[in-house]
PDB file with one MODEL, atoms N, CA, C and O in Angstrom:
MODEL        1
ATOM      1  N   MET A   1      -8.785  -0.233 -11.616  1.00  0.00           N
ATOM      2  CA  MET A   1      -9.279  -0.285 -10.322  1.00  0.00           C
ATOM      3  C   MET A   1      -8.781   0.812  -9.872  1.00  0.00           C
ATOM      4  O   MET A   1      -9.128   1.992  -9.841  1.00  0.00           O
ATOM      5  N   LEU A   2      -7.739   0.089  -9.466  1.00  0.00           N
ATOM      6  CA  LEU A   2      -7.374   1.135  -8.058  1.00  0.00           C
ATOM      7  C   LEU A   2      -6.913   1.775  -8.671  1.00  0.00           C
ATOM      8  O   LEU A   2      -6.703   2.574  -7.759  1.00  0.00           O
ATOM      9  N   LEU A   3      -6.144   2.634 -10.177  1.00  0.00           N
ATOM     10  CA  LEU A   3      -5.471   3.648 -10.197  1.00  0.00           C
ATOM     11  C   LEU A   3      -6.908   4.760 -10.345  1.00  0.00           C
ATOM     12  O   LEU A   3      -6.751   5.939 -10.666  1.00  0.00           O
ATOM     13  N   ALA A   4      -8.041   4.266 -10.107  1.00  0.00           N
ATOM     14  CA  ALA A   4      -9.762   5.547  -9.954  1.00  0.00           C
ATOM     15  C   ALA A   4      -9.861   5.658  -8.760  1.00  0.00           C
ATOM     16  O   ALA A   4     -10.170   6.765  -8.319  1.00  0.00           O
ATOM     17  N   GLY A   5      -9.621   4.495  -7.799  1.00  0.00           N
ATOM     18  CA  GLY A   5      -9.535   4.369  -6.176  1.00  0.00           C
ATOM     19  C   GLY A   5      -8.311   5.903  -5.812  1.00  0.00           C
ATOM     20  O   GLY A   5      -8.928   6.844  -5.313  1.00  0.00           O
ATOM     21  N   LEU A   6      -7.162   6.106  -5.963  1.00  0.00           N
ATOM     22  CA  LEU A   6      -6.023   7.005  -6.507  1.00  0.00           C
ATOM     23  C   LEU A   6      -6.947   7.688  -6.377  1.00  0.00           C
ATOM     24  O   LEU A   6      -7.341   8.056  -5.270  1.00  0.00           O
ATOM     25  N   VAL A   7      -7.669   8.110  -7.826  1.00  0.00           N
ATOM     26  CA  VAL A   7      -7.516   9.279  -8.477  1.00  0.00           C
ATOM     27  C   VAL A   7      -9.067  10.224  -7.795  1.00  0.00           C
ATOM     28  O   VAL A   7      -9.487  11.381  -7.801  1.00  0.00           O
ATOM     29  N   PHE A   8      -9.513   8.816  -7.243  1.00  0.00           N
ATOM     30  CA  PHE A   8     -11.092   9.825  -6.489  1.00  0.00           C
ATOM     31  C   PHE A   8     -10.927  10.212  -5.133  1.00  0.00           C
ATOM     32  O   PHE A   8     -11.610  11.025  -4.511  1.00  0.00           O
ATOM     33  N   GLY A   9      -9.734   9.401  -4.643  1.00  0.00           N
ATOM     34  CA  GLY A   9      -9.560  10.323  -3.662  1.00  0.00           C
ATOM     35  C   GLY A   9      -8.356  11.182  -3.293  1.00  0.00           C
ATOM     36  O   GLY A   9      -7.910  11.343  -2.157  1.00  0.00           O
ATOM     37  N   LEU A  10      -7.796  11.825  -4.682  1.00  0.00           N
ATOM     38  CA  LEU A  10      -7.433  13.135  -4.719  1.00  0.00           C
ATOM     39  C   LEU A  10      -8.256  14.234  -4.995  1.00  0.00           C
ATOM     40  O   LEU A  10      -8.059  15.387  -4.611  1.00  0.00           O
ATOM     41  N   ILE A  11      -9.475  13.703  -5.889  1.00  0.00           N
ATOM     42  CA  ILE A  11     -10.105  14.825  -6.165  1.00  0.00           C
ATOM     43  C   ILE A  11     -11.198  14.812  -4.317  1.00  0.00           C
ATOM     44  O   ILE A  11     -11.667  15.757  -3.683  1.00  0.00           O
ATOM     45  N   VAL A  12     -11.209  13.754  -4.120  1.00  0.00           N
ATOM     46  CA  VAL A  12     -12.857  14.102  -2.724  1.00  0.00           C
ATOM     47  C   VAL A  12     -11.314  15.252  -1.404  1.00  0.00           C
ATOM     48  O   VAL A  12     -11.680  16.115  -0.606  1.00  0.00           O
ATOM     49  N   GLY A  13      -9.829  14.853  -1.606  1.00  0.00           N
ATOM     50  CA  GLY A  13      -9.094  15.312  -0.692  1.00  0.00           C
ATOM     51  C   GLY A  13      -9.228  17.035  -1.382  1.00  0.00           C
ATOM     52  O   GLY A  13      -9.875  17.872  -0.751  1.00  0.00           O
ATOM     53  N   TRP A  14      -8.387  17.478  -3.015  1.00  0.00           N
ATOM     54  CA  TRP A  14      -8.833  18.609  -3.481  1.00  0.00           C
ATOM     55  C   TRP A  14     -10.896  19.211  -3.175  1.00  0.00           C
ATOM     56  O   TRP A  14     -11.147  20.298  -2.655  1.00  0.00           O
ATOM     57  N   VAL A  15     -11.957  18.280  -3.610  1.00  0.00           N
ATOM     58  CA  VAL A  15     -12.673  19.075  -2.795  1.00  0.00           C
ATOM     59  C   VAL A  15     -13.087  20.170  -1.442  1.00  0.00           C
ATOM     60  O   VAL A  15     -13.477  21.316  -1.220  1.00  0.00           O
ATOM     61  N   VAL A  16     -12.600  18.613  -0.601  1.00  0.00           N
ATOM     62  CA  VAL A  16     -12.225  19.439   0.682  1.00  0.00           C
ATOM     63  C   VAL A  16     -11.881  19.869   0.978  1.00  0.00           C
ATOM     64  O   VAL A  16     -12.403  20.141   2.059  1.00  0.00           O
ATOM     65  N   SER A  17     -10.714  20.578   0.741  1.00  0.00           N
ATOM     66  CA  SER A  17      -9.377  21.493   0.771  1.00  0.00           C
ATOM     67  C   SER A  17      -9.665  22.986   0.059  1.00  0.00           C
ATOM     68  O   SER A  17      -8.885  23.937   0.131  1.00  0.00           O
ATOM     69  N   LEU A  18     -11.100  22.987  -0.727  1.00  0.00           N
ATOM     70  CA  LEU A  18     -11.741  24.061  -1.204  1.00  0.00           C
ATOM     71  C   LEU A  18     -12.517  24.773   0.233  1.00  0.00           C
ATOM     72  O   LEU A  18     -12.645  25.946   0.583  1.00  0.00           O
ATOM     73  N   PHE A  19     -12.832  23.831   0.682  1.00  0.00           N
ATOM     74  CA  PHE A  19     -13.948  24.484   1.842  1.00  0.00           C
ATOM     75  C   PHE A  19     -12.715  24.854   3.169  1.00  0.00           C
ATOM     76  O   PHE A  19     -13.129  25.238   4.263  1.00  0.00           O
ATOM     77  N   GLY A  20     -11.599  24.729   2.976  1.00  0.00           N
ATOM     78  CA  GLY A  20     -10.610  24.690   4.219  1.00  0.00           C
ATOM     79  C   GLY A  20     -10.547  22.976   4.774  1.00  0.00           C
ATOM     80  O   GLY A  20      -9.766  22.371   5.509  1.00  0.00           O
ATOM     81  N   GLY A  21     -10.880  22.869   4.569  1.00  0.00           N
ATOM     82  CA  GLY A  21     -10.975  21.008   5.189  1.00  0.00           C
ATOM     83  C   GLY A  21      -9.830  20.785   5.663  1.00  0.00           C
ATOM     84  O   GLY A  21      -9.615  20.503   6.842  1.00  0.00           O
ATOM     85  N   ASN A  22      -8.545  20.949   4.317  1.00  0.00           N
ATOM     86  CA  ASN A  22      -7.499  20.454   4.914  1.00  0.00           C
ATOM     87  C   ASN A  22      -6.684  20.958   6.154  1.00  0.00           C
ATOM     88  O   ASN A  22      -6.041  20.186   6.865  1.00  0.00           O
ATOM     89  N   THR A  23      -6.779  22.679   6.418  1.00  0.00           N
ATOM     90  CA  THR A  23      -6.338  22.731   7.326  1.00  0.00           C
ATOM     91  C   THR A  23      -7.095  22.233   8.846  1.00  0.00           C
ATOM     92  O   THR A  23      -6.456  21.865   9.832  1.00  0.00           O
ATOM     93  N   LEU A  24      -8.299  22.305   8.778  1.00  0.00           N
ATOM     94  CA  LEU A  24      -8.867  21.340   9.865  1.00  0.00           C
ATOM     95  C   LEU A  24      -8.058  20.289  10.094  1.00  0.00           C
ATOM     96  O   LEU A  24      -7.328  20.332  11.084  1.00  0.00           O
ATOM     97  N   ILE A  25      -8.031  19.098   9.183  1.00  0.00           N
ATOM     98  CA  ILE A  25      -7.276  17.989   9.455  1.00  0.00           C
ATOM     99  C   ILE A  25      -6.107  17.835   9.603  1.00  0.00           C
ATOM    100  O   ILE A  25      -5.638  17.066  10.442  1.00  0.00           O
ATOM    101  N   ILE A  26      -5.235  18.741   8.587  1.00  0.00           N
ATOM    102  CA  ILE A  26      -3.989  18.739   9.111  1.00  0.00           C
ATOM    103  C   ILE A  26      -3.435  19.107  10.843  1.00  0.00           C
ATOM    104  O   ILE A  26      -2.501  18.599  11.463  1.00  0.00           O
ATOM    105  N   GLN A  27      -4.244  19.984  11.200  1.00  0.00           N
ATOM    106  CA  GLN A  27      -4.274  20.463  12.283  1.00  0.00           C
ATOM    107  C   GLN A  27      -4.838  19.538  13.377  1.00  0.00           C
ATOM    108  O   GLN A  27      -4.320  19.589  14.493  1.00  0.00           O
ATOM    109  N   GLY A  28      -5.762  18.779  13.164  1.00  0.00           N
ATOM    110  CA  GLY A  28      -6.264  17.590  13.684  1.00  0.00           C
ATOM    111  C   GLY A  28      -5.356  16.589  13.953  1.00  0.00           C
ATOM    112  O   GLY A  28      -5.478  15.970  15.010  1.00  0.00           O
ATOM    113  N   ILE A  29      -4.127  16.218  12.896  1.00  0.00           N
ATOM    114  CA  ILE A  29      -3.690  14.791  12.694  1.00  0.00           C
ATOM    115  C   ILE A  29      -2.303  15.693  13.760  1.00  0.00           C
ATOM    116  O   ILE A  29      -1.853  15.077  14.726  1.00  0.00           O
ATOM    117  N   PHE A  30      -1.805  17.019  13.461  1.00  0.00           N
ATOM    118  CA  PHE A  30      -0.908  17.427  14.430  1.00  0.00           C
ATOM    119  C   PHE A  30      -0.958  17.572  15.761  1.00  0.00           C
ATOM    120  O   PHE A  30       0.010  17.478  16.516  1.00  0.00           O
ATOM    121  N   GLU A  31      -2.829  17.957  16.274  1.00  0.00           N
ATOM    122  CA  GLU A  31      -2.600  17.227  17.487  1.00  0.00           C
ATOM    123  C   GLU A  31      -2.935  16.342  18.244  1.00  0.00           C
ATOM    124  O   GLU A  31      -2.779  16.241  19.461  1.00  0.00           O
ATOM    125  N   LEU A  32      -3.415  15.668  17.503  1.00  0.00           N
ATOM    126  CA  LEU A  32      -3.336  13.845  17.885  1.00  0.00           C
ATOM    127  C   LEU A  32      -2.091  13.029  18.158  1.00  0.00           C
ATOM    128  O   LEU A  32      -1.880  12.391  19.190  1.00  0.00           O
ATOM    129  N   THR A  33      -1.160  13.142  16.932  1.00  0.00           N
ATOM    130  CA  THR A  33       0.100  12.363  16.818  1.00  0.00           C
ATOM    131  C   THR A  33       0.961  13.499  17.726  1.00  0.00           C
ATOM    132  O   THR A  33       1.039  13.182  18.913  1.00  0.00           O
ATOM    133  N   GLY A  34       1.487  14.510  17.439  1.00  0.00           N
ATOM    134  CA  GLY A  34       2.490  15.140  17.603  1.00  0.00           C
ATOM    135  C   GLY A  34       3.155  15.835  16.144  1.00  0.00           C
ATOM    136  O   GLY A  34       4.069  16.660  16.142  1.00  0.00           O
ATOM    137  N   LYS A  35       2.455  15.284  14.905  1.00  0.00           N
ATOM    138  CA  LYS A  35       4.056  14.998  14.280  1.00  0.00           C
ATOM    139  C   LYS A  35       2.712  16.002  12.958  1.00  0.00           C
ATOM    140  O   LYS A  35       1.510  15.870  12.729  1.00  0.00           O
ATOM    141  N   GLU A  36       3.935  17.036  12.357  1.00  0.00           N
ATOM    142  CA  GLU A  36       2.977  17.546  11.318  1.00  0.00           C
ATOM    143  C   GLU A  36       3.163  17.740  10.096  1.00  0.00           C
ATOM    144  O   GLU A  36       4.364  17.777   9.831  1.00  0.00           O
ATOM    145  N   ILE A  37       2.737  17.830   9.540  1.00  0.00           N
ATOM    146  CA  ILE A  37       2.176  17.299   7.646  1.00  0.00           C
ATOM    147  C   ILE A  37       2.219  18.144   6.819  1.00  0.00           C
ATOM    148  O   ILE A  37       1.479  19.100   7.048  1.00  0.00           O
ATOM    149  N   SER A  38       2.754  18.183   5.991  1.00  0.00           N
ATOM    150  CA  SER A  38       2.102  19.462   4.691  1.00  0.00           C
ATOM    151  C   SER A  38       0.881  18.952   3.805  1.00  0.00           C
ATOM    152  O   SER A  38       0.063  18.044   3.949  1.00  0.00           O
ATOM    153  N   ASN A  39       1.064  19.748   2.998  1.00  0.00           N
ATOM    154  CA  ASN A  39      -0.305  19.759   2.135  1.00  0.00           C
ATOM    155  C   ASN A  39       0.211  18.026   1.386  1.00  0.00           C
ATOM    156  O   ASN A  39      -0.405  16.961   1.403  1.00  0.00           O
ATOM    157  N   ALA A  40       1.496  18.360   0.822  1.00  0.00           N
ATOM    158  CA  ALA A  40       1.553  17.443   0.422  1.00  0.00           C
ATOM    159  C   ALA A  40       1.170  15.659   1.243  1.00  0.00           C
ATOM    160  O   ALA A  40       0.716  14.599   0.812  1.00  0.00           O
ATOM    161  N   GLY A  41       1.486  15.977   2.101  1.00  0.00           N
ATOM    162  CA  GLY A  41       1.201  14.450   3.175  1.00  0.00           C
ATOM    163  C   GLY A  41      -0.311  14.444   3.308  1.00  0.00           C
ATOM    164  O   GLY A  41      -0.771  13.305   3.224  1.00  0.00           O
ATOM    165  N   TYR A  42      -1.382  15.584   3.527  1.00  0.00           N
ATOM    166  CA  TYR A  42      -2.571  15.700   3.333  1.00  0.00           C
ATOM    167  C   TYR A  42      -3.123  14.750   1.998  1.00  0.00           C
ATOM    168  O   TYR A  42      -3.762  13.698   1.980  1.00  0.00           O
ATOM    169  N   TYR A  43      -2.691  15.435   1.123  1.00  0.00           N
ATOM    170  CA  TYR A  43      -3.356  14.657  -0.521  1.00  0.00           C
ATOM    171  C   TYR A  43      -2.326  12.886  -0.322  1.00  0.00           C
ATOM    172  O   TYR A  43      -2.671  11.895  -0.965  1.00  0.00           O
ATOM    173  N   THR A  44      -1.531  12.874   0.326  1.00  0.00           N
ATOM    174  CA  THR A  44      -1.341  11.504   0.187  1.00  0.00           C
ATOM    175  C   THR A  44      -2.083  10.854   0.959  1.00  0.00           C
ATOM    176  O   THR A  44      -2.688   9.946   0.389  1.00  0.00           O
ATOM    177  N   ILE A  45      -2.344  11.001   2.422  1.00  0.00           N
ATOM    178  CA  ILE A  45      -3.843  10.429   2.741  1.00  0.00           C
ATOM    179  C   ILE A  45      -4.906  10.553   2.479  1.00  0.00           C
ATOM    180  O   ILE A  45      -5.674   9.799   3.076  1.00  0.00           O
ATOM    181  N   PHE A  46      -5.367  11.300   1.720  1.00  0.00           N
ATOM    182  CA  PHE A  46      -6.528  10.913   0.973  1.00  0.00           C
ATOM    183  C   PHE A  46      -6.238  10.080  -0.442  1.00  0.00           C
ATOM    184  O   PHE A  46      -7.191   9.545  -1.009  1.00  0.00           O
ATOM    185  N   ALA A  47      -5.026   9.997  -0.940  1.00  0.00           N
ATOM    186  CA  ALA A  47      -4.796   9.061  -2.119  1.00  0.00           C
ATOM    187  C   ALA A  47      -4.539   7.646  -1.605  1.00  0.00           C
ATOM    188  O   ALA A  47      -4.584   6.765  -2.464  1.00  0.00           O
ATOM    189  N   PHE A  48      -4.309   7.325  -0.505  1.00  0.00           N
ATOM    190  CA  PHE A  48      -4.273   6.060   0.178  1.00  0.00           C
ATOM    191  C   PHE A  48      -5.558   5.843   0.637  1.00  0.00           C
ATOM    192  O   PHE A  48      -5.912   4.664   0.643  1.00  0.00           O
ATOM    193  N   LEU A  49      -6.455   6.779   1.075  1.00  0.00           N
ATOM    194  CA  LEU A  49      -7.309   6.012   1.599  1.00  0.00           C
ATOM    195  C   LEU A  49      -8.205   6.009   0.427  1.00  0.00           C
ATOM    196  O   LEU A  49      -9.182   5.285   0.614  1.00  0.00           O
ATOM    197  N   GLY A  50      -8.176   6.616  -0.773  1.00  0.00           N
ATOM    198  CA  GLY A  50      -8.879   6.007  -1.723  1.00  0.00           C
ATOM    199  C   GLY A  50      -8.439   4.254  -2.772  1.00  0.00           C
ATOM    200  O   GLY A  50      -9.039   3.276  -3.217  1.00  0.00           O
ATOM    201  N   LEU A  51      -7.370   4.672  -2.716  1.00  0.00           N
ATOM    202  CA  LEU A  51      -6.131   3.156  -2.942  1.00  0.00           C
ATOM    203  C   LEU A  51      -7.082   2.413  -2.145  1.00  0.00           C
ATOM    204  O   LEU A  51      -8.075   2.120  -2.811  1.00  0.00           O
ATOM    205  N   ILE A  52      -7.121   2.028  -1.010  1.00  0.00           N
ATOM    206  CA  ILE A  52      -7.784   0.819  -0.272  1.00  0.00           C
ATOM    207  C   ILE A  52      -9.126   1.046  -0.375  1.00  0.00           C
ATOM    208  O   ILE A  52      -9.797   0.017  -0.451  1.00  0.00           O
ATOM    209  N   SER A  53      -9.617   1.899  -0.396  1.00  0.00           N
ATOM    210  CA  SER A  53     -11.287   1.804  -0.459  1.00  0.00           C
ATOM    211  C   SER A  53     -11.538   1.143  -1.835  1.00  0.00           C
ATOM    212  O   SER A  53     -12.051   0.030  -1.952  1.00  0.00           O
ATOM    213  N   SER A  54     -11.116   1.953  -2.912  1.00  0.00           N
ATOM    214  CA  SER A  54     -10.783   0.662  -3.736  1.00  0.00           C
ATOM    215  C   SER A  54     -10.258  -0.692  -3.583  1.00  0.00           C
ATOM    216  O   SER A  54     -10.926  -1.715  -3.727  1.00  0.00           O
ATOM    217  N   ALA A  55      -9.345  -0.648  -3.362  1.00  0.00           N
ATOM    218  CA  ALA A  55      -8.723  -2.531  -3.094  1.00  0.00           C
ATOM    219  C   ALA A  55     -10.160  -2.986  -2.263  1.00  0.00           C
ATOM    220  O   ALA A  55     -11.040  -3.632  -2.832  1.00  0.00           O
ATOM    221  N   ILE A  56     -10.238  -2.643  -1.139  1.00  0.00           N
ATOM    222  CA  ILE A  56     -11.711  -3.413  -0.592  1.00  0.00           C
ATOM    223  C   ILE A  56     -12.597  -3.570  -1.688  1.00  0.00           C
ATOM    224  O   ILE A  56     -12.213  -4.393  -2.520  1.00  0.00           O
ATOM    225  N   LYS A  57     -13.717  -2.986  -1.926  1.00  0.00           N
ATOM    226  CA  LYS A  57     -14.262  -2.977  -2.694  1.00  0.00           C
ATOM    227  C   LYS A  57     -14.338  -4.346  -3.963  1.00  0.00           C
ATOM    228  O   LYS A  57     -15.251  -5.160  -4.107  1.00  0.00           O
ATOM    229  N   LYS A  58     -13.126  -4.234  -4.707  1.00  0.00           N
ATOM    230  CA  LYS A  58     -12.807  -5.150  -5.244  1.00  0.00           C
ATOM    231  C   LYS A  58     -12.806  -6.452  -4.797  1.00  0.00           C
ATOM    232  O   LYS A  58     -12.413  -7.357  -5.534  1.00  0.00           O
TER     233      LYS A  58
ENDMDL
END
């Protein structure tokens, strides 16, 4: 079940990136924290969010 949440998070991240949302989120994280992340960090965040949401549901 946790793996399904991880994959779902990656799919959501991919769909968001199709509409340019990845640039918006990466820039927002930079402005809030002062730390720059790459696309790999962007997808890692979505994977962890999917994993955590799957763990909470279970």
